[in-house]
C-alpha positions, 0 to 999 in steps of 0.5 A: 208423039211430037209436042208441035203435032199435039199443039196443032191437034189441040188448036184444030180441036178448039177451032173445030175447023182446020182452016181457022187453025191453020190461020192461027198456027200459020201453017198451010192446011194441007200440011196441018191435015198431014200432021193430024193424019200422021197422029191418027196413024201413030195412035191407031185411032180416028181423032176427028170427024171431018165434015162440011161444017169443020171438025168434030172430036171423036171420043178418043179425040176428047180424051187426047184433047183434055190430056194434051192440054195438060201435057202442053201446060206441064211442058211450058210450066217446067220450061218457065221454072227452068229458065227462072231458076237460071236467072231468066223469066220468059213465061206466058200467062193468060188472065180472064176477068169480068169487063168491069174488073178489066176497066179498072185493072187491065192497063195497070196489070199490063204496066206492072207485068212489063215492069216487074217481068219484061219477058212474060207474055201476057194474054188478057180476056174480058167476059162474064164471071161465069165464062172465066169460071168455065175457062179455068176449069178447062184450062183455057186460061191460067188465072182469073178474077171471078165472083163465084166462091168456087174452090174445086179440084180444078180451081183454087180461088181466094177471096180478095176484095169486096164491092158494093152494088150501086144504082146508077142513074142520070141526074134528072132521074134521081129518085126522091128516096135517095139520101146522102148517096144511098137508097134503100133497096125497096126503092127499086120497086118499080124503077125501069131497069137495064140489067143483064139476063137471068143467067148472070150472077148480078141479076141472080143476086138482084132477083133473090134480094127482091124475093126476100124484100117482097118487091118486084124489079121491072127489068125493061132491058136485058143487055149483056154488054157493060158498055150499053147498060152504062150508056143507057143509064147516062142517057136517061133511058133506064136505071142500072145496077153495077159495082162502081168499078163498072162505070167509074170514069162516067161517074167521076165525070159526073155524067152518072150518079152512083147511089149505094144500095142499102137496107139491105147493103148488096155486096159481092166478093171478087176472088183471084182464082188460078187453074189448079193444074197451073198453080205451080207454074211461075207465071201464074203465080206471079200474075196472080199476086200482081192482081191481088196486089193491084186489087188491094191498092185500088181499095185505097181509092174506094173502088173496093174494100179488102176482104176481111174474113173475120167481118164475113164470119160475123155478118 
């Protein structure tokens, strides 16, 4: 089984399409089909069902995809370790994080990696925290920033910083209950809100807090876009709830007012997580450490607070 053919199979399986995979791999589609057919002949099993809608994995294909990803990752890790031991560093790492975190860390991460490890190839993806967890579990990314307190056989997560949730609004919508940059959670009762859908961890935390406080959240707009949530609040169309990092530039410009939610104070812990199968890879280790360093540095500016395990135990 050739590594090149295995990589081609993984790309077809993940793309669910020979045509899309051929574009990514820059291989003519007939040649790609021959590669997969040769692999199936070698293994003596059918790996993919081909139909008009694309390519669907057979049960045997599912097994090869799972193990093939691991084999490719292990070989890349071995290559990187050997090169690092020889005084060179040409590894690669894929990082995924929530969009709000990416707004604060993305450019700084690229700059720091370029300066410290110029030979390292970096891939950054932004999505919801739940998606990042899924990608870490499946091996589709090496390092992630997540909210979930997830440490499993496939993910190793380290709590790194905490962030408070803020009520964001245009100046003309400043609630009467706002005092010294804070607002009691109970004052959110009846305010028109723009929030993400029920599956989002932010929405879940707010719903749980509302249930405990005996209030009702008036979610007028369900928006699965950080940019649109912030823009909606900026235009005075609704209030929204986000961590400070989600709208820092708009707040600094004076276009939005941020009120820290208190009584109770709502906060979340951000974890730097590593796919366990990639934790030993030099690139993953270096990038995870850079993320932790940057997040701690940003804590000095008030965006986050360094995670304090002792405080958590007494809370």
